[in-house]
Structures are given as structure tokens and as C-alpha cells.
C-alpha positions in Angstrom: 51.0 162.2 141.7 52.7 159.3 143.2 50.6 156.7 141.5 51.1 158.5 138.1 55.1 158.3 138.8 54.8 154.7 139.6 52.8 153.9 136.6 55.4 156.0 134.2 58.8 155.0 136.1 61.2 153.1 133.6 61.1 149.3 133.8 64.5 148.1 133.0 65.6 144.8 131.5 67.7 143.6 134.3 69.7 146.0 136.5 72.0 145.4 139.4 70.4 144.5 142.8 72.2 145.3 146.1 71.7 143.0 149.0 73.1 145.5 151.7 76.2 143.6 153.1 78.3 144.8 149.8 79.6 148.0 151.6 80.8 146.1 154.8 83.2 144.2 152.6 84.3 147.4 150.6 84.5 149.4 153.5 87.1 146.5 155.0 89.2 146.7 152.0 89.6 150.4 152.4 90.2 150.2 156.1 92.7 147.8 155.3 94.1 149.4 152.3 93.4 146.3 150.0 92.2 148.2 147.2 94.4 146.7 144.2 93.9 143.3 142.5 94.2 140.5 144.7 93.3 140.5 148.5 91.2 139.0 151.2 88.0 139.6 149.3 89.4 137.9 146.3 90.1 134.8 148.1 86.9 134.8 149.9 84.6 135.5 146.8 86.6 132.6 145.2 85.9 130.4 148.0 82.3 131.2 148.1 81.8 130.4 144.3 83.8 127.1 144.7 81.4 126.2 147.2 78.3 127.2 145.3 79.2 125.4 142.0 80.1 122.5 143.8 82.0 119.5 141.8 85.2 120.1 144.0 86.1 122.9 141.4 88.7 125.6 141.7 87.5 129.6 140.8 89.6 132.3 139.7 87.9 135.8 140.0 88.8 137.9 137.0 88.1 141.4 135.6 85.4 140.1 133.0 83.7 137.2 131.8 85.3 137.7 128.6 89.0 137.5 130.1 87.8 134.3 131.5 86.8 132.9 128.1 90.3 134.3 126.7 92.2 132.5 129.7 90.2 129.4 129.2 91.2 129.4 125.6 94.8 130.0 126.4 94.6 127.1 129.2 93.7 124.9 126.3 96.5 125.5 124.0 94.5 127.6 121.4 96.8 129.3 119.1 97.1 131.0 115.6 95.7 128.9 112.9 93.3 126.7 115.2 89.8 126.5 114.8 87.3 126.6 117.7 83.7 125.6 117.5 81.4 128.5 119.0 77.9 128.5 119.8 76.3 131.0 117.0 73.2 132.1 119.2 75.0 134.1 121.9 76.7 137.4 122.7 79.6 138.5 120.9 81.7 138.0 123.9 81.6 134.1 123.4 83.2 134.7 120.1 85.7 137.5 120.1 88.2 135.7 122.5 89.0 133.1 119.8 90.0 135.9 117.5 92.0 137.3 120.2 94.4 134.2 119.7 94.6 134.2 115.8 92.3 131.4 115.8 89.2 131.2 113.7 85.5 130.8 114.9 83.4 127.9 113.3 79.7 128.6 114.4 77.1 125.9 115.0 73.2 126.8 115.0 71.0 125.7 118.1 68.2 123.3 118.7 64.5 124.3 119.1 64.5 122.9 123.0 67.2 125.0 124.7 68.1 127.3 122.1 71.6 126.5 122.5 74.1 124.4 120.4 72.6 121.4 118.4 74.4 118.3 119.2 73.8 116.8 115.8 75.3 119.8 114.1 78.0 119.7 116.4 79.0 116.2 115.3 78.7 117.4 111.9 80.8 120.1 111.9 83.4 118.4 113.7 83.6 115.9 110.8 83.1 118.4 107.9 86.2 120.4 109.6 88.5 117.4 109.6 87.6 116.9 106.1 88.4 120.1 104.8 91.4 121.1 107.1 92.8 117.7 108.1 92.6 118.3 112.0 89.7 118.4 114.4 88.7 122.1 116.0 90.7 122.7 119.2 88.0 123.7 121.7 84.3 123.6 121.7 82.4 126.6 123.5 78.7 125.9 124.3 76.5 128.4 125.9 73.8 128.3 128.2 71.6 131.0 126.7 69.6 133.3 129.0 70.0 130.8 131.9 68.8 127.4 129.9 71.5 124.7 130.3 72.5 123.5 127.0 72.2 119.7 126.3 75.4 119.2 127.8 75.2 115.2 128.3 75.0 115.1 124.6 77.8 117.7 123.9 80.2 116.0 126.3 79.5 112.6 124.8 80.6 114.0 121.3 83.4 116.2 122.6 84.6 113.1 124.2 84.6 111.0 121.2 86.7 113.3 119.3 88.9 114.4 122.1 88.2 118.2 122.2 88.0 119.8 125.4 84.9 122.0 126.3 85.1 125.6 127.3 81.6 126.2 128.8 80.1 129.7 128.9 77.8 129.7 131.7 78.1 133.8 131.9 74.3 133.9 131.8 73.7 130.7 134.0 75.0 131.2 137.5 72.8 128.8 139.6 71.1 127.0 136.7 71.4 123.3 136.9 71.0 120.3 134.6 70.5 116.9 136.3 71.2 118.8 139.5 74.5 119.7 138.4 75.4 123.5 138.3 76.2 124.9 135.0 79.8 125.9 134.4 81.2 122.7 135.9 80.4 120.1 132.8 83.3 121.6 130.8 87.2 121.2 131.2 86.7 125.1 132.0 83.5 126.9 132.9 83.1 130.8 132.6 81.0 133.1 134.5 80.2 136.6 134.5 79.5 139.2 137.1 78.3 142.1 134.7 76.0 144.6 136.2 73.1 143.0 134.7 73.8 139.4 135.6 72.4 137.4 138.4 75.1 139.0 141.0 77.4 141.7 140.2 80.8 143.0 141.0 80.4 146.0 139.0 81.9 144.0 136.2 84.1 141.1 136.6 83.9 137.2 135.8 85.3 134.0 136.8 87.1 130.6 135.5 85.9 127.6 136.8 88.8 124.9 136.9 88.9 121.3 137.4 92.3 121.4 139.4 94.3 123.4 141.5 97.0 123.4 138.9 94.7 125.0 136.5 93.5 127.5 138.6 97.3 128.4 139.4 98.1 128.5 135.8 95.1 130.8 135.1 96.5 133.4 138.1 99.7 133.2 136.3 98.5 134.5 132.9 96.1 136.8 134.7 98.9 138.6 136.4 101.2 139.4 133.5 102.8 136.0 133.6 105.5 137.1 135.8 108.1 134.4 136.5 109.1 133.5 140.0 112.1 135.5 140.4 113.0 138.6 142.6 112.9 140.9 139.7 110.2 141.3 136.6 111.2 138.2 134.3 108.4 136.8 131.9 108.9 133.9 129.6 105.1 133.9 128.2 102.7 136.7 127.2 100.2 137.4 130.0 97.5 139.8 130.7 95.9 142.3 133.6 92.9 140.1 134.2 92.7 139.7 137.8 89.9 141.2 140.0 90.3 144.2 142.4 89.9 143.5 146.3 87.0 146.2 146.2 85.1 144.6 143.4 85.2 141.2 145.0 84.0 142.5 148.0 81.0 143.6 146.1 80.8 140.1 145.3 81.3 138.6 148.7 78.0 140.8 149.5 76.1 139.5 146.2 76.8 135.9 147.1 74.8 136.5 150.5 71.8 137.0 148.1 72.3 135.1 145.4 69.9 132.0 146.0 67.1 135.1 146.9 68.1 136.6 143.3 67.8 133.0 141.7 64.4 132.3 143.4 63.0 136.0 142.5 64.1 135.4 138.8 62.4 132.0 138.6 59.3 133.6 140.4 59.5 136.4 137.8 59.2 133.8 135.1 56.4 131.8 136.6 54.2 134.8 137.0 54.9 135.7 132.9 53.9 132.2 132.0 50.9 132.6 133.9 49.9 136.1 132.7 50.7 135.3 129.2 49.3 131.9 129.0 46.0 133.2 126.8 48.2 135.5 124.7 47.6 134.7 121.1 50.6 134.0 119.4 53.0 134.3 122.3 55.2 131.6 123.5 57.0 131.8 127.1 60.6 129.9 126.9 60.2 126.9 129.1 62.6 124.4 130.9 62.4 121.3 128.4 62.1 118.6 131.2 62.3 118.3 134.9 66.3 117.9 134.2 66.5 121.4 133.3 66.5 123.9 135.9 67.2 127.5 134.4 67.7 130.6 136.8 65.7 132.2 134.1 68.1 135.1 134.0 65.9 136.6 131.4 62.5 135.5 130.8 62.0 135.4 126.8 59.3 135.0 124.4 58.8 134.1 120.9 56.2 135.8 118.7 54.2 134.2 115.8 53.2 137.4 113.9 50.4 135.2 112.0 48.7 134.3 115.0 49.6 137.2 117.1 48.8 139.7 114.5 51.7 141.6 115.2 55.6 141.0 115.2 57.9 141.1 118.1 59.3 144.3 116.8 55.6 145.8 117.2 55.9 144.9 120.8 59.1 146.0 121.8 58.3 149.4 120.3 55.0 149.4 122.3 56.7 148.8 125.5 59.6 151.2 124.8 56.7 154.0 124.4 55.5 152.9 127.9 58.8 153.3 129.4 59.4 149.7 129.5 62.8 148.1 128.2 62.8 144.9 126.5 65.4 143.7 123.8 65.5 141.4 120.8 67.2 137.9 121.2 70.7 137.7 120.3 71.7 138.3 116.7 73.4 135.0 115.8 77.2 135.5 115.4 77.2 133.7 111.9 75.0 136.9 110.5 77.4 139.6 112.2 79.2 141.4 109.6 82.6 140.8 111.6 82.2 137.1 111.3 80.9 137.0 107.6 83.8 135.0 106.4 84.0 132.5 109.5 82.6 129.0 108.7 79.1 128.3 109.9 76.8 125.1 110.2 73.2 126.4 110.4 69.7 125.2 110.5 67.6 128.4 110.7 66.7 127.9 114.3 68.8 130.9 115.8 67.8 133.2 112.9 64.1 132.3 113.6 64.5 133.0 117.3 66.4 136.3 116.5 63.4 137.5 114.1 60.7 136.6 116.6 62.1 136.5 120.2 62.2 139.1 122.9 63.8 139.4 126.1 61.2 140.8 128.8 62.3 142.6 132.1 63.3 139.9 134.5 65.5 141.8 137.2 65.3 140.7 140.5 64.6 143.6 142.3 61.2 144.1 140.0 57.9 143.8 142.1 54.9 141.7 140.6 53.1 145.1 139.6 56.1 145.9 137.4 55.4 142.5 135.7 51.8 142.7 135.5 52.6 146.3 133.8 54.5 145.0 131.1 52.2 142.1 130.5 49.3 144.6 130.1 51.1 146.7 127.3 52.3 143.3 125.7 48.6 142.1 125.6 47.2 145.4 124.1 
């Protein structure tokens, strides 16, 4: 009976994975009555994150990664009528904040090595937008998809050439590195996410990674309803209620103690998938393009060639689901989403092909080797 239960248990894509110390920090928040936004846990969590990402960055803990993207655009001066270049192959949260400010997203497709923003298409889009509008886009948002670093060296060179700041979406890439530098620290600003399925969680939450203390102070100002320095409530700018609570930050402080372990486990899971699927016909496991790239492999992803495999990725997904194993198609590109049907897009077919043939496999750091082997047995049937 026990063996049958183990074989039939639900294997989830990516669940939160507690380390054991989270409750200590949360209890401290209750014991000291710091149960509101701001507080010692928030300060400690921000310090821990700043130390982890390095590069002398300043980190502001917020209520969500989406909030961090929104505030990043605010700090970079995006306003109604502006255009913002955004990677098309991503989750909707990368693009939605652009519209919050009355700006227009301009979507750029991916290249095949990392599945992230194609530098050549990026420059083409920048030039074409100038021809069409007489202005360059206000900001560029590349995304490190599934933890794989984008080609930031090339992207930053192009951004510098045209004087366009980069807001780096590293929501899925905490701990990923390019040439030894942590993702989230290449752009003018970076964004992290602590949603329940990410590398670490605060039950929700996110963070904005800033170059300077002044940027961080401005982000904090806007995140706390933009209250002016006065004895009464006075507001000269529109603000937002985006600060992280001291309780959630307590969870984050506990999670930081096991972050390196979580990263190592996800990479080990990816290695195991790679080994077990090496002989599977028509199935390719996404890999680091070169030694310069060091993905955290937040999710291990495969691409299915229907002609070689004799089945589609949807056939595999449904078979996994029938076996009580969760998997998920790759993100549907933003330029194919109904809500963005009228947005400008510069495409090459890469993201659409990945969406059609790609699948995310169970990759949570709490999964055992036996869980992975069970998933591979179903995939290989």
C-alpha cells in the first residue's frame, strides 16, 4: 500500500520548499509586534539579497515581482505615450506593467541559444521604432527565461549605443550567472521574484535591484504611497502600496539560508534529466550554451521534435498528467496573446516554435531522484 501511494503521489512542477528556520524569523516578528510593512526582517532580507547578488547593489523588498517591474519603469521615467521594448517569450507580468503607465509594449522575439531576447532583432526594432515614431523606445526589458541568462553583453552594448536603459527581468533567475556575474545586476535596474514556485519564496513578493542608494530610496518612496517628508500626510506624486511585510520578509530570511542548496538541487535535477533523456528520440533538454552561462535551471525544459519523437509535446504532457505528474507548456509569446494583438512585434518564429514544441518538467528542489526517474519513465513510454 505504501509503495502504491508513493507511485501515485502527485509530482508538482515547482512547489515552495521550506528550510526550517523560516518560522523563527516569523515568530520574532510576532513577538516584537512587527507584523506590518517594513521592519527588521525587511531590512535583514534586503541586506541578505544585496550581499548575494553582489556588484555593490542596493535591494528593495516589495510585494511582488510585478510591483518591482512597475516601480522600475516609474524610476526610469516611462510615461503615457512612450514605447518599451519587452521580450516576447515571457510571462505576462513582464509586459503588463508597461500598460499600467499608459505606455506601449514593443515585443522582440528570441534567439535559439538561450531562448531569450535576440540582440539582432532588438537593434532592428530600435531603429525601426525611431523611423516610425521619431523617438527611441524608453526602456528595454530582457528576461532570463527559466533561469537561463540572456545574452546581456550584447544587449547592454546595443542599449548603450542608443542610450536606452535596461530593466532586467531576473524573476526566474535568482542565482543564475553570466561570466560569473549574477543575473539582475547587468541592467540599470533588476527585478527578482519570490512567488511560491520560484527559487525561494516569501509566500509572494519580489525585489528591485538598484545601482545606487538614491535609486533604492526613490523606489521605497514610491512603494510607500509617495508620502512627502512632512508631519502630516502630504503627497506630491502618485505612489503605490508595494512594500513587503515584515512577516513575509521573515520567511525570506529563512529561505536565504537554504538558497544555495536549492540552486544546487535544481541544477542536479537538470543533470539527471539530461542523463536519463540522452537516448530519447526527438527530445532535447535545454542546456547552457557555453561555459559563460550558468543557469539556476529553475525549470528544466525540453523541446519535442514530433517527427523524430512520433508524438507531440502535448501528447507527453497529457500522459504525464494522467500519471499524476504536472508539466507545463512553455510560455505563450506575448505577441500571440489576444490582449497584445495590436502591439508592435519583431518576430523570427523562434518563440512560437518553442511554445508549440516545448515543455517544462517537474523541477522543484524538494523532488527526489525517484520522482525525476518516475517522470522520465512516463515521458519515455
